[in-house]
Each structure stands twice: as C-alpha cells, then as structure tokens.
TORVOGU-882713 format. One record per residue: x, y, z of N, C-alpha, C, O, CB in turn; residue in one letter. Coordinates in pm, whole numbers, plus 50000, padded with zeros to 5 digits. Each point is the difference from the previous one (the first is absolute). Glycine has a CB too. Example, Ala and Ser with C-alpha at 12.3 -4.5 7.8 and 13.67 -1.06 7.14 Angstrom:
2
513194943150780499115011950000500905012050000501044999850066497074988550059A;501545022249803500825011950006499235010950073500515011150017500674982649768S;
END
This chain:
447
500834988050000499175012050000500885012650000499725009749930498454977750192X;502905012249960500895011650006500605003149864500195011649964500324982950274X;499794994549685500615002149868499065007849910500445009049928500854969750098X;497425018049976499065006949912499765014450044499805008849917499114969250034X;501115024350179499865013650051501175008649954499835011549960498914980050239X;502475002649807501205007249956499955003249852500375010949959500944977750219X;498225001849741499915002349856498985010949970500205008249910500444967950047X;498265023950117498985010349981500575013850033499715009849931498494973650123X;502615017250051500625012850037500935004949891500065012049971499764981850270X;500944996849700500895003749890499215005649883500365010349943501264972050128X;497285010849892499185004649888499425013850027499975008649911499484967550034X;500085026150180499425013050034501055011149992499705011249959498634977350189X;502925008349891501055010149993500325003649856500325011549971500614980150244X;498994998549694500225002649858498945009749947500315009649930500724967550043X;497715020350063498905008549953500165014150055499775009849930498704970350057X;501935020850141500195013150061501105007949928499885012049978499364978750242X;501835002149745501105006749928499535005349867500375011149960501274974050151X;497525007149819499485004649871499095012150019500035009449920500124967249991X;499055023350196499075010850024500735013250023499515010649963498884973050133X;502795015649966500765012150025500435006749872500135012249994500644978150220X;499475001649681500485005549874498885006449920500135011349954501664971550044X;497105010049985498905005349917498714993250039499514991449927502075013349883X;497864999050299498814993450053498825001549906499154991149996501695013050234X;499075006849696498865002249911499924989749888498924997649948501225026550106X;501004969849907500014990749887500254985550041500304991649916500505027249945X;499074978450267500344986650045499024989649946500374988449982500645021550223X;497734994249769499034990449947500424994849863499924988149972498285023550156X;502244997549786500434995849867501294991850008500254991349916498665029149986X;501904982550197501234992250018499674985250016500704991449945500425028550162X;497834977049968499624986050022499094994749889500134988449960500075015550285X;498905004449706499064995249897500714997049869499534991749922498665021550186X;502934993549865500744997949877501164990050017500844998449912498535024750020X;500654970450184501044989950023499774987749913498984998849932501285009450303X;500694982749768499904988049916500224987450082500714999950100500095013449703X;498554976150151500114986850061500784990949905499755000149880498065003050246X;503114989349927500764990449921500244987650086499694999850119501425018649745X;499464971450075500274988150078500434988349914500215001349880498165006650286X;501754980849899500394987749932499334988150068499944999150122502275011149811X;497294980849984499504987150048501024989649957500344999049882497205008150105X;502954985150108501054990149971499574986150045499514998250111502245019649912X;498434972649888499864985850037501364993649985500685001949899496884997250028X;502844993150173501344994250002499904985250038499384996450100501665026149961X;499584969149859500114985750030501474996149996500715003449905496984991949999X;502774997650198501404995950006500094985550043499234995450085501495028149970X;500224969249886500214986050035501494997049995500665002949900497064990550010X;502825000950197501434996750007500174985350040499524995750105501055028449956X;500114968349855500324986050029501454999450045500925002549922497394988949908X;501895005150296501325000450063500604986050003499344990450038499975029450101X;501954979349821500734987350002501075000650109500895008549996498694987949755X;500314994650346500944999250111500774986949988499424989350013499095024850136X;502784986849826500774987749980500094991650127500264988049993501055023849830X;498484994550295500134992750126498674998150071499984996050116502315013249904X;496614993549914498724998850066498864998649901500224997849881500675015550308X;497884988149863498824998349917499745012549916499975011150053499074973250118X;500785013849699499645011149913498595004750034499214992550058502294998749758X;498195021150149498655004950023499675010749898500895005749936499304989250309X;498525007949740499515010749913499095009050080499074995350067501094989949730X;500095027750196499135009650067499455009649897500665003249901500654994750315X;497495006849808499425009649907499055009350075499694997750117500524985749694X;499335026950121499055009450059499315007749889500555001649890500835000350319X;497435002849821499225008449911499485012050079499614998550116499744981649739X;500645031350084499465011850067499475009849897500445000249885501154996650307X;497465011349853499505011049919499975012450089499734999150120498874985349733X;501675026950089500035012350078500455011649914499645000949883500844986050324X;500295022049852500485011849927499855012450084500134999650123499264989649663X;500345022150146499865012550074498995009049932499734998849881502644999350200X;497075011149998499095010349952500525013350050500215001850120497804982349879X;502215025449909500655012550035499155012049959499355000049896502874988750078X;497805021450112499335012649969500995011450016500705000750101497064990149973X;502305018249825500865011750004499155012249969499245000149904502794986350028X;498115023850150499265012349973500645007549884501144997449962498175004150281X;499945007749702500585009349904500935009650074499905001750121498064996549728X;502945007950077500955009350060499355013550023499355005449910502564982549979X;498255017550227499485013250034501165008750045500534998350109497214992049958X;502655019249847501165008650027501244991650030500825003750084497665014250004X;501634970849842501164991350016499844989250105500844991250011500485027649917X;497594981850150499794990650110499044988849957498975002749938501435015750229X;499944969349864499114988749974500174989650109501014999850071499095004449681X;498914987050260500014989350100499774986749930499434999649891499725016150287X;501304973649884499794986949943499904989450107500575001350108500645005949688X;498064982150173499874988750091499734987549918499355000649895499795014350292X;501374973749861499794987449929499794988850100500704999150102500715008949705X;497654983650164499634988550083500474987349930499714998149882498285014250215X;502734979149975500564987849944499394987750067499665000350119502495011949830X;497694977149975499454987850058500474987649924500285000649880497725012450196X;502094975849995500274987049939499104989650065499824999950122502585006649828X;497044984949966499044990050048500334986549936499944998549878498255019350153X;502154972450052500354986849949498784991549971498975001150066503145000450062X;498024989849771498914990749968500584987249943501104999949945497325019350013X;500844969950056500394986749951501344995650056500764992949934497965011649857X;501574999650332501224995750067499704988750098498854998450043502125024749932X;500044969150061499804989050093499485005050134500205011550037501624975949849X;497515003650187499475003950130501125002150102499845007950093498064979349856X;503225005750034501145001850091500805012049952501084998649942499014976450111X;499395036749973500585012049942501435002750046500815004949921496915004050066X;502604987950138501335003450051501014989049978501125000750051497785013550118X;500744975549755500974990049958500645005149871499414999149892499284981650216X;502525024849905500635006749887500574990249898500595004249901499915014850248X;499354968049875500294990149897498774997649913500074993049899501624996250251X;497185016849889498784998649921499535013249942499625000749883499764980150261X;500655029749936499495013049955501165009949992500695002550098497054992950006X;502455010249778501065009949981499645012750078498885005049986501684985549785X;500365014850311499655011350086500075013749934499645009950062501184976450121X;499645014549692500355013049943498845007849940500215010749943501984979550013X;496595004650055498845007249946499095005450110499045007249972501074978449827X;500195010950327499065002750108500695006550119501205002749998497434978049926X;500575021850182500515006450119500474990150104500194988249971498315030649983X;501684986150168500474991750109499104987850017498785001049994502185019350120X;499674968049907499304987250011499214996749873499024992650005500835010850242X;500595002249641499354997949871498535004150001499154993749936502434987650023X;498135029450115498645005450005499865011449898500995005749954498814987950291X;498945009649722499715011649917500265012750082499924999850123498354987249744X;502055023950065500115012550074499775011949907500144999049878501474990150283X;498045022149901499785012549929500665011250080500204998950121497614992749779X;502545019250030500655011050069499875012949920499844999949878501774983950226X;498465027449969500125013049936501485001949969500765004250088497185005650034X;502474987249756501414999849965500575013449960501195002450015498454974649915X;499515031950019500465013449962499065010350059498784998549996502254992749791X;499545019350268499245011450052500985011650008500755001450097497614983850037X;501635023149763501065010049988499455013749961498895001349948502704980549990X;499235028350088499775013649955501115003549902501164996450022497665010250196X;500825000349675500985003149895499865014749963498905005349988501034970949924X;501235030350069499985014149963501065002549893501164996250016498035010450215X;500394999849661500915002949888500025014949972498955006449988500614971049912X;501645027950091500185013949961501215000949909501104996250039497865012250176X;500834996449665501095000549904500574986249972499274990849963501265032250115X;500774975649939500674987249978500244992150128500804990750002500275019449801X;498224993650303500194993550129498714992750040498915005549990502785012250079X;498484969949978498864991950042500284994250138501064994250023498375000349737X;499625007050330500084993850133498874989850013498865002549963502185018450137X;499314967549955499004989650026500294994050136501094994950024498635000149728X;499295005650338500204995250136498874991150047498835002749973502465017750074X;499064968950023499014990650052500264985949949501104996949955497245021750058X;500654973149995500114986349951500015000049847499145006249937499694985150270X;502155001749735500145000649855500874988649949500644993050078499095031749930X;500284973649861500934991049934501325007349977500025012049972498084975449918X;503015005150123501305005149960500624990149903499944987950022500355024450198X;500314993049675500734991549906501395006249983500215008449913497654984149964X;503065003450208501385004649994500894987650003499504989050027499945033250090X;501864979149858500844988049995499984991650127499884987849991501545024649854X;498694993850273500134992250123498795000950093500004994050107502425009549874X;496565003949980498705000350068498964999149889499885009249919500975004950282X;498394974849795499134998449884498804991250032499984992950101501995009949750X;497014997950060498764992750024500124985049977499224992350058499585028249875X;502154975049984500244985849974498664992749977499674990450069502445010450072X;497155004049761498634995249977500014987049918499574999849885499595024150124X;501344965350052500174987449929498964989550037500004989249942502405015850048X;496724997950105498934990650036498675007550005499675007249905501974978450227X;497595013049976498675006250001500055014950033499505008349924499574969850143X;501545025350048500025014050042501435004850015500864992350043496935004850073X;502495015549852501385005350003500415004650139499195000850091500535006149672X;501574996250251500475007250117499525014549991499885005749892502154979250128X;497705021050096499585013950007500775007050110500574993650088497125000549826X;502335019250081500855007750090499255011850058499085005349938502924987749931X;498395011050251499635013150050501235008849981501044997750062497264993050110X;501575019349742501185007649959499615014349966498845003149977502244976049937X;499945029650084499835014149970501085003549899501195000550034497825005050197X;500594996949643500955000549889499845013049923498895004049964501074970950020X;501175031849990500055012449924500844997749875501144995450010498605018650201X;499704989149672500764998949874500015013649930499045007750008500344967849969X;501735027249955500165012949933500714998049866500944992249989499145019650234X;499444995649674500584999249867500405013749946499975002249878498654977550081X;501755029450128500415013449956501274999749917500145008049907498795001350297X;501984981949827501244998949923499734991849875499424989250008501995012550202X;499005003349676499734993349874500524985650000501134997350041498985025049844X;499044968650067500364985949983500344993150132500644989550000500185016249774X;498775000150336500364994650132498774999250090499225009450009503115000049968X;497534979350088498964998250101500674997850134500804990950017497594999549813X;501275018150267500524998850135498904994950092498855004249990502815014549968X;498704972350131499044994250093500545000750142501174997050024497974987749797X;500005019350271500345000050142498794994650075498885004749979502725015149997X;498624970450111498874994250068500384993750132501174998050032497804998149750X;499985000950296500194992950127498904989650011498825002949984502265017550127X;499334967349918499094988650010499934995750145501034997650064499504994949700X;498275006450289499834996550142499484985950021500394993350095499215030649950X;499494971449865499384987050022499964992049871500055005449889498585004350296X;501284977249833500004990549887498894989850023499884994350108502635008749855X;496684994849934498964989750004500364989349897499835002249879498385014550196X;502274972049972500434989449909498844994549919498904998050052502924996350108X;498445003249712499034993449915500014984950019500724994850084499535023849752X;498944974750085499844985650020501234992049958500224989050052497365014149914X;503235002149941501144992449950501014996850111500644989549996499045021549782X;500454997950320500974997950107499744987850084500884995550073499415028649931X;498514970249988499684988250081500654987349944499794989250054498055021650009X;502944990549830500774988749950500904994550109500174987850011499775021849759X;500644999250312500984996150099499495002850141499155008850020502694995749815X;498674988150262499665002750139500795011950053499445009750051500034966149983X;501865023449952500905010250053501414996049960500214990449926498235015150270X;502555002149855501394996149983500695006249881499495009449938499914969950171X;501765015449861500885005449897499335000849863500075010449934501854980650193X;497434998249830499424999849866498905010449986499875006449896500694969350085X;498645025950123498955010249997500595014049994499565008349921498934976450206X;502525018049956500585013450009500715004149873500105011949971500154984650272X;500264993949679500675003449874499064999449880500385003749890501734987650207X;496665004049924499044998749891498905010550004499074999649920501424976350078X;499625033550097499055011050002499125000750123499075008050005500974990449756X;500264993250341499054998950111500664998950136501235000450011497224988949833X;500745009350260500445001050139500964988850039499794988349967498075022850086X;503194992750017500924990350057499374992950119500434989150036501515024749886X;497064992350141499434994650124498724992049977499844989350060501155030050058X;498114985549797498714993149980499315006049878499385010550009500404984850240X;500334997949638499365005149880498684992949970499245004349913503025001449998X;497464983550159498764992649972498815005950072498874998649953502484981050014X;498865026950147498885004550082499855015250009499165004850076501134974550052X;500505028349795499895014650005499285005649879500035012149978502064988550154X;497284991249791499375004249876498805009150027499224997650093501564981249800X;499085031550023498775007749998499825010350108498895005350015500194975449884X;501945022650177499865010350102501215009349993501114995649972497534988950177X;501145028449878501075009849994500804999550131499465001950108499185012849736X;502654982650142500884997950113501245008949986500475002249889498704974050137X;501345028850084501255007549998501044992349920500154987950019499325022750205X;501254996149687500914993049909501084992250073500394989249955499175028549878X;500934987650280501004992850077499424988150073500614989350004500635031850021X;497574980650032499344988950068499714988849903500204988250031498795027750133X;500554987749717499714989949899501254992149963499974987749996498185026649916X;502934992650061501194993549945500794992350105500414988649976499695029249855X;500144988550287500894993850098499475000750143500754998650096501125007249756X;496814996350162499345000350131500595010650091500084998150122499434977749853X;500915035449967500515011450076499415012749941500235003049883501924984750174X;497105019750023499395012349950501065010449971500925002150080497004992950050X;501965011749755500985010049960499275012849956498785000850001502864981149930X;499165028050029499455012749952499694999949851499755010549942501535000950237X;498734976949760499604999049860501165000049903501154997850039496775013450025X;501764991449810500994999849892499925013449927498955003749948500884971050026X;501275032550023500085012449925500694997249867501084994149996499005019750218X;499294990449678500554996849868500145012749916499225009450011499754967650000X;502055022849904500245011049906500504994149870500724990049999499825026250189X;499064989949700500374994349870500095010849895499405010750011499504967950052X;501875018249833500105008649882500004991149877500724990049995500565027850133X;497924985949774499954992949873500285010049889499415010849995498924972150095X;502605013549819500455009349896499904993549862500454988749980501125022450185X;497824996249739499854995149864500475010249898499535000049886498554986050189X;502855022749964500395011249914500964996549888500245008449913499415005550282X;500904974149805500894995649893499274989649917499404990750054502665013950086X;497994996949729499244991249911500334985350028501164996250010498815021849815X;498974973950187500104985550016500644995750132500384988450015499775010349739X;499975010650340500594996750129499075004350112499475011250000502854991249904X;497474988550193499235003350119500804996150122500524988950009497295008049869X;502305012550218500754997750123499065001450120499205009350007502934999249885X;497984982050202499185000450121500894997850122500854991150000497135000449873X;501815016550229500734998450126499035001750115499305010150010502854998349885X;497824981450194499105000150115500814997950127500984992550002497114998849858X;501495015450245500574997450133498854998050098499105008450010502985005449938X;497964975150124498984996750100500694999050135500864991450021497694996249808X;501085021150263500564999450135498954994050092499095006950047502415013449911X;498634966750067499104992950091500555001850141500954993150039498364989949782X;500115026150254500545004050129500264988050091499134991550020499675030249957X;502424977950078500444989650094500024986049940500084990150072499015023950108X;500834985249686500124987049934501165000449900501034993750022496485002050007X;502315011849861501065000449899499745011549903498905005349991501444969750028X;500725028649910499895009449889500174992249871500934992049986499965027250155X;498214983249763500034993049872500215010149889499255009749988499224972150100X;502555016049831500225008249880499734991349878500564989149986501165025550133X;497424990449793499694992949876500325009149882499545011449995498644975150119X;502615008549793500325007549879499784991649876500234987950001501435025450128X;497884993249765499734992849875500225009249881499695011850005498654973450113X;502215009149776500175007249875499504991349885500374988349991501625024450102X;497174992849821499474993149882500425007749875499875012249993498164978850140X;502485001749768500525006549880499654991649877500104987750003501785022750131X;497724996349760499754993249872500745007749890500325011850017497394979750061X;502565001949810500745006549891499634993749867499354989649994502545015550163X;498535001649736499744995149866501054989649961501205002050021497735020049917X;500614967250006500934989749953500715004949874499385005449908499154976450190X;502805016349898500785004549885499824991249878500335004149889501315005350270X;497844978549861499854990549889498675001649929499945000549877501544983650244X;497455016749958498675001049941499055007150095500104998350122500304980749747X;498695028750077499015006950083498964990550057499255003650091501095016749771X;499614967450086499034990250050500324995650142499104996250075500544996049692X;501645008450270500414996150135500055012450089500565010349964500774970349945X;498065018250210499985011150095500584995050133499274995150085498695015549801X;503354990850130500644995150123499785009650118499765011949982501964976549877X;498365006050260499895008050122500794993250111500294988049992497435020849938X;502624998750172500744994750113499605007550126499495011249994502454982449857X;498295000050264499665006250127500914994550109500474988649991497135014649936X;502645004850174500744995650118499255004750124499305010149996502934990649879X;497914991850233499395003950126500924996150115500774990549991496915007049911X;502215010050207500804997350119499155002750123499225009550004502924996649875X;498014985350222499345001950130501064998850108500704990050008497085000649906X;502345019850169500954999850112499245002350129499255009750013502624998849839X;498334982550245499315000950128501015000350115500994992749999497034995449904X;501705020750196500855001150118499115002250123499075008149996502865001349865X;498384983450246499245001650124500205014150056501075005949987499164969450060X;498705030050018500075013350059499334999950137499234991050033500775019649738X;500324999650309499335002250129500134988250094501104995050024497335019849859X;500444980850170499984988850094500164986549933500104989850068498465023950076X;501474986149724500264987849923499084988450043500464989350037501935018149936X;496314995250020499034989850042500074987449914499544989450043499005028850038X;502014982749799500194988249916501414994450012500384990949927497935018249916X;502464996350250501374995450015500925007049901499615009749934499564968350146X;502055016949910501025006049914499764995849855500224988549964501445011750226X;497905009249728499784997649857501005008149921500145012150021497404983350017X;503164998149871500995006849917500044992549866500914992149974500495015650229X;497624995049713499804991749880500105008349872499835012250000498724972550133X;501735008149759500105006349868499464990449895500374988249996501655025450077X;497114991749842499464992449887500275008149874499665011949994498524977150149X;502435004749757500235006749872499444991149889500104987750007501985024250081X;497344994449810499404992349891500095007949871500035012349999498424976350162X;501585004049731499985006049867499074992349909499764988150020502565020150011X;497174998749868499084993549905500305005249860500255011949980497964985650198X;501754993549727500165003749860498884993449921499664988450024502875014050000X;496905005149882498924994549920499965006149862500675009849970498054986150237X;500484998049709499815005149865498544997849961499424989550027503015005849911X;497005014849997498644999149949500044999349848500745007349934498375005550266X;500084978449746499844998649855498505000049972499324989850019502884997049954X;497295024549983498565001749980499254996250128500115007050100500154988349652X;498984993750246499194996350116500684989950092499374994750091498645009949770X;503264992850116500744990150078501045006950087500685009249955498954973549865X;500485012850306500945005950095500754988750070499384991550064499125028949969X;502834979649953500844989850064500975006950094500665009649961499144975049838X;500305010550326500895006550097500744989750083499544988750019498925031049988X;502694984650043500804991950091500445008850117500415011549980500394973449831X;499105009850311500385007650119500894991650090499914987750003497955025549984X;503024993750087500904993350094500135008750125500035012249992501254976649817X;498785004750308500165007450125500904992550096500254988149985497485021949984X;502774997550131500904994150098499855007150134499845012150006501784981649811X;498434998350292500055005550136501284995450068500604990149959496875010350055X;502945006850090501204996450074499774987450084498874996950037501805027349969X;500424968650025499924987850080499935003250149500585009850047500694978049776X;498005003850251500005000750145501264993750057500584990949941496925008550059X;502925005550116501024993350077499414987250059498794999250021502365022950032X;499684968049974499514987150048499325000850136499064992650025502764996749847X;498635019650215499435000750136499415013650032498885000750050502774982350019X;499075027849905499545013450037499165005849886500475008449924501584995150222X;496694991849844499195004149885498615005250036499125000849915502124982449955X;498565020350260498745006250041498794991349962499035004949942502045017650033X;499014964750058498894991249965499764999049852498874998249954500115007450262X;502114995749707500004999349853499445012549932499865000249878499924975250146X;499905035150053499515012549942501135009649964499775009749927498164987550205X;503285000449915501115009549986500175004849856500005012149975501114976750217X;499045001949714500255003749861498814997149909500125000349878502284995250161X;496455001650021498784998249923499345013649975500185009350079499504967650018X;499575024149795499245012249973498644998650068499154992249957502065011949820X;498615003550330498784999150080498955009249939500245012049981501094982550230X;497514999849758498955007549931498654996650061499224992749938502135007749848X;498345004650334498794995650069498725007749967498964997350060502554995850117X;498555016449729498815008149973499574998849853499575009849940501125006050242X;499444972349763499434997149869500835003749880499704995449890498215007650220X;503115005149905500785004149883500794988549940500724993050071499435029750026X;499714975349774500684988949933500385004149858499374995649904499374987650236X;502295025349845500355005249867501004991549924500375003649888499185018650202X;500904966649967501154992749945499754995049859498954994349970501634999050261X;500415008849682499914995049862499964984749996499474994349905501755026150017X;499344973050180500174985549996498984992350083500174988050021502225016149942X;496565002450084499004992750078499214990549911499755002949883500105016250277X;499764969649897499084991149932498575003950033499775009750073501934971849932X;497365011049942498605002650035499774997450148499195006750063500104987249703X;501404996350288499944996850142501375000950065500145006150107497914979049849X;502965009049982501324999150061500685013750005500205006549898500004970050020X;500145027750204500645013050021501314998350077500375008350083497385003049915X;502934977649972501264997150068501115009849964501035000150066498304976149939X;500485032049891501085009049958500355010150108501075006149994498184991249770X;499875004750337500285009250109500684993150119500425006850093497625006649834X;502074973350071500754993150106501495002449980500455002149887497744980450134X;502575017150087501435002549993500694989449914499614988449999500335022450227X;501094993649701500814990849923499304993449884500234988349971500985007950234X;497925011449727499234994449888500405006549868499985012349987498124983050169X;502254996549748500155004349861498744995449927499734988049993502845010850013X;496675010449940498754996649933500025004549856500595010349967498194991450251X;500584990649696499895003549858498604996949953499374990450045503095005049917X;497055012949946498654998149949499955003749852500535010349959498514994450270X;500314986949693499765003049859498494999949979499304991250051502934998649875X;497265019949999498565001149976499745004049856500755007949942498874998350299X;499324988549703499585003349863498525003250001499194992250051502614992949849X;497845026450043498615004549996499595002949857500765005949923499445003750309X;498594986149733499485002849865498595005650011499164994850073502264986849828X;498345029350025498685006249993499354995949868500535002849892500215016950252X;498124973649866499334994349882499045009849933499174995749920501044982050186X;499875035249925499025009549950499955000849848498935001749942501415011250266X;500824985849726500025000849854499444987549934499764999849879502205015050139X;497824974850060499394987649949498514999650030499344989949978502834998250053X;497315023150020498565000950024499564995350137498804999050025500934998049736X;501225000150328499654995450134500595009550104501185003349993498734972849927X;499285028250173500475009150105500594991850113499474999650111498785017649827X;502874976350032500654990750092501465003950017500705002849902497724978750032X;502045018650191501405002350033500504987750075499454996550105500235028949906X;501344967949936500494987550058501485001150034500795005249922497504982049948X;502085007850247501385000250047500434986250046499254993250070500495030849997X;501464972049894500664988050051501265004550073500645009749958498434975749855X;501305007750296501225004050072500654987850066499384989650022499655033450017X;502254978949992500754990150076500965007550091500695009249955499134973249859X;500235013850314500885006550096500794989550077499494989450033498925030149987X;502854983750007500874991050074500635007650116500445011449984500034974949808X;499565007250326500535006350121501134991350054499774989350056497985021349997X;503484994249929501194992850044500325004350143500455011350023500444987049739X;498884992850334500035003650141501334996650064500484988749989497075007750021X;503055013450058501234997750075499674994350137498855000350043502305018449834X;499864976150191499814995350137499635011850090500275011649967501384969549996X;497735015950151499655009950102498925009849955499915011050054502394987050032X;496874998149816498915008749958498834999550097499175009050000501534987649764X;499244992950320498994999450106498724993049965499164998150087501815022249990X;498864975749796498744993749964500174986649930499464989950046499585032749937X;501704977049908500114987649923501464996149981500895008549991496964997049892X;502384981350113501354994749984500294996149856500974992949974498954998950261X;499275012749672500234996949860499465011049911499335009250046500584966650006X;500385023049820499535009949904498534997849967499474989050015502845012549890X;497045009250051498584999549966499805004649856500785007949946498584996250295X;499584990849699499655003849862498505002149993499234993850074502724993249830X;497645022050006498575002149977499765003749855500725008349944498974999050295X;499324986649701499565003649866498505002450005499344996550097502524990149794X;497615019550003498575002450001499545008049881500785003349911499294995750333X;498635004049755499435008249894498915008850057499474997650108501074984849723X;499135028050094498995009850039499285004449873500625006049912500745001850292X;497364989449786499225003549881498865009350042499194996550086501394981549801X;499365033850052498975010050029499145002049876500525002649891500975008850280X;497204987549847499065001449889498945010350036499344999150104501054977049825X;499465033949984498975010350017498974998349888500195005449891501465010750220X;497284976649914499024997449893499315012849956499555008050082500104969150009X;500265024849779499405012249946498485000450019499405010750000502454990349833X;497554987350184498544999650011499525004650137498845003650016501134977749819X;500925018650265499635004950133501025010650041501124996850040497824980950025X;500675034749923500915011050031500384999850148499164997450086499825016249730X;502294989150212500545001050136500154986650072500264999850121498715022649887X;500874966649920500224986850059501384994949961500405000749883497124994450110X;503214999950105501314993849975500004985950057499624997950115501525024649891X;499284967949913500154986150043501484996649999500725003449906496984990350002X;502734999650197501444997550013500254985650049499394995550097501005029249951X;500524968449885500424986750041501505000450027500785003649913497374985349952X;502245007250257501415000350040500404986350055499184993150060500675031849990X;501394971349929500514987550054501465001450036500745007149932497604979949933X;502075006350241501414999550035500364985950046499204993150063500785031450001X;501244971549902500484986550030501325001750075501045002749940497824986949854X;501095008750338501175002050085500694986650025499374990450045499545029850064X;502374979349861500804987950023501015002750111500755009749993498974983149766X;500284998750343500925001350113499895013950064501015006450030500534977149862X;497225020950128499795012950065500705000450135500535010350041497264992149841X;502204986250188500704998750127500664986450006499364989849975499015025850139X;502924984249919500744987650018500424999350146500765008550047500064991449712X;498704989950314500314998650142501414994650021500644995449905496935000850142X;502905004450077501344994850032500114985249966501084995249967499135021850215X;498684975849825500004985749968500044997349851500214988749957498525007550252X;501085014449712499944998449855498594999349946499795000049878502364988450136X;496865010950076498614999749957499635013249933500475010650041498964973550146X;499725015349710499665011949921498505002850000499184991150020502825004449838X;497685017250119498625004349982499875006649863500725009549969498974993850282X;499394991649668499745005549867498495000549980499254994150078502954996949829X;497345016149989498565000449974499695004549858500845005549929498784999150312X;499144992949720499385005649881498805008150047499154994950073501634985749776X;499145032050107498905008550046499325006649881500665004449905500544999750313X;497474996649787499205006549896499085010250064499434997750107500684981649748X;499755032150077499105010650048499125004649884500475001849887501235005650288X;497044994549855499095006349904499405012250066499484999250111500004978749774X;500605033550046499505012550056499105006949896500355001249883501745001350264X;496765001849898499115008149917499805013650068499545000650114499274978549794X;501545031550023499845013650054499035007849912500195000949879502154998750218X;496655005949965499085009049929500095013650064499665001750117498784979449824X;502035028749982500175013650051498865009049953499524998849887502974998150116X;497095011850085498925009349964500245013750059499195009149980499224971850008X;
END
C-alpha cells in the first residue's frame, strides 16, 4: 500500500510542476498525449545435456508487454508513464522446479507480476534534454537487456546536450535498478555478476526498484554517476567515451571507435572496423572487493549489398592463482545489464571472465530484395578459458541463428525465431560437462 501511495505522490508532484509552467493549457497537454505499447508472446525451450547426470528439458510460455502514455509537450515539459506485465501460461504445475520451467520469462518463484516500470518528467529546451524518474536506459554498461519478457529499468536523472556540433554530451545519476526477467537465468555469484546481474541474488530481485549497490552486492550506496561524450564530426568515424562511477564499488571506463571506408578494389565491398575497451577499478569502500580488470576487443567486417560478414576477437587479463578477489579481480563486472561486448554469444557471456580469449564470426543477410521482409543471422563463438577464471575448467563454444520476419500483411507485427547451441558451457573439475540446445519464439506487436 505504501508503494502505491508513494507513486501517487510522485505523479501529483509531476502535475504540480506542469501547472506552475502553464496551468491554463494543462488540459490540452494531457488530451493531446499519446498511447503506445507492445504485446509480446514468448516461448522458450532448452534441452540440457549433462555428461555426469540426468539430462532434462525445461520450457516456459508467457504473454505480456507494456502500455505507455506520454503527454504532449507544454513549453518543453512532458510526462510519461508505462505499465509492464508478464503472465505465464501452459507451464508445468511445479513452477519452481527449474529443470522443468525456465525462469527467464517470469517473476520470483516463477509467478506472474506487473509493475509501474516508467514514471518520468522530461524537459527540453534548445539542444538540452532532461529526463528524471523511472525510465529505460540503453548505454554500454547500464542497459535494458531486453532479451526475454520484460527489460531492466532504472530510476535515473539524465541530462543530454547537443550544443557542440556533431557531439552529444551526457551527464546522469542512477539511483535504483529494477532487474528484468532475463536475470533470473542465474542465482548469484561470478557468472551472474559478469553477465549483467546481481552477484548476491539475481533470481529473487526481479521486478522491483532497488538501490543499485544493494542489488549488485547487498551494500547500499550513493548510486552511479555517469558522464559520456559521443562524436561524429569526422566522416565515417564515430567515437564514444563513457565513465561510470559506481560509488564505493568501482569506476568503469568504456571507450569505442567505429570506422568505415571505401574499398580500393570495388565499390561493392563496404568494409568497416571497430574497437572497444572496458577498464574497471575498485573505488571507495570497495564493496565488490579489489577489482582491476581490462577488456579489449576488435571487430572487422564487410558488407556486400544485403550481406554482412564480421569477425570479432576479445581478451581479458588473467587472474592470479590465489589473490583474485573470489575470481572478480580481473573479471569485467557488469551487474546492471550492460552487455556491449562484440564477442558475446546469445547466452554465453564468458568473454567477461578473467583470462578469456574469445572470438566470434557472424553472417547476416537481408532478404528484402527477394521480396521477403526477413533478416537472418548465423554465428559461431569460441571462448578459450585460462586457469583461475572461477567458473569453468574448459573452453566453451556456442553457435546459433536468429531470424526476424516482419509480415507485410500485419503492420507492426514482428515474428522472431532464435536458437543457440552451447557446447561445454561449463566443465567441472571432474571433467563433467554441461551443454544444451535452446529455441526461442517471440512475437512482438507494437502499437
């Protein structure tokens, strides 16, 4: 009850703020607002092969999405709110048996849940935009990671400015994090913390806004202060630099450069390249312990009409055999959904574990010129794991495909079929392995 009273107070304060600006026109501000949203149906099935135990298959079905309302702008001021929900159906009665029901589409204990995921005030003047409150963020190391039913959401206060030509500046502060359903893949620990989720408990924190430090390492902090600059002033070159200061946890620097050029042999080939770097260092009270990690990656690709072929490679530093902070020392810790790595698989994200050399090749073809609104991707990723990585004693591989179809007969409908085949995702000290075949079907209707 207290939660709803608090939300009502927030909404009333938003209305009061608008009234101060132009109370005479507030009716049109709301009457001219717009409604949007998405209806999503998701089906997932994973057949797991355990070399040392009984194989099993788990699956889940859910329907849900979000409904959003945004007011019209009044002297630069606007408000927005969005309601999110997920509802499981045709799932086994033993919902909390995770060998039967996949947890990544639902809430705690595989129950249905709903939430007010967005509730923000927005103000635009000239080239400056402020947005504060509950909202989506899509940045390299803080992101929605919308790979299952409901995305990650944030309570944040973000200022962006474009006064400098070809440059976007961002300054923000993030106080709370509401994990989406995808984070329930893991319970906790090293693999969760490097794959975008809580080191302490990612299965039971879904769907509620929690202090970012409490969520990640069970220690309340003053939030995450972030600053960024994006530059596109040189032809065919884009530069991005982000700094995230997670108070009393770590400082994260993310840099990326994307470049394309004309092929000297033929105009039919359109080559491109990119590099990225992530540097993390513990700060303040070091609630995550001593972190001193580095991830570097590069990507090269070429486009030929509707075909795109790319290759990526990445590397992280090795952990020491004993003094490794519970294997987090040289791992790239990413507990708030950010997953920008060129070498990530659809599921396998071992490239952020310490001592990993990862490589990925991907090929994408757009069938639009053949009369079909279909985009298809095939990929293969390999993760060469060093000792002392903290999770697996062997190398991992993943292959898969992703097919997106937008039927012309139903506007705004997208149908998607995805599959991944993980080999030796985890190799135990005994040599026992865990592998799987996973299929996902997603239908999104946007309005």
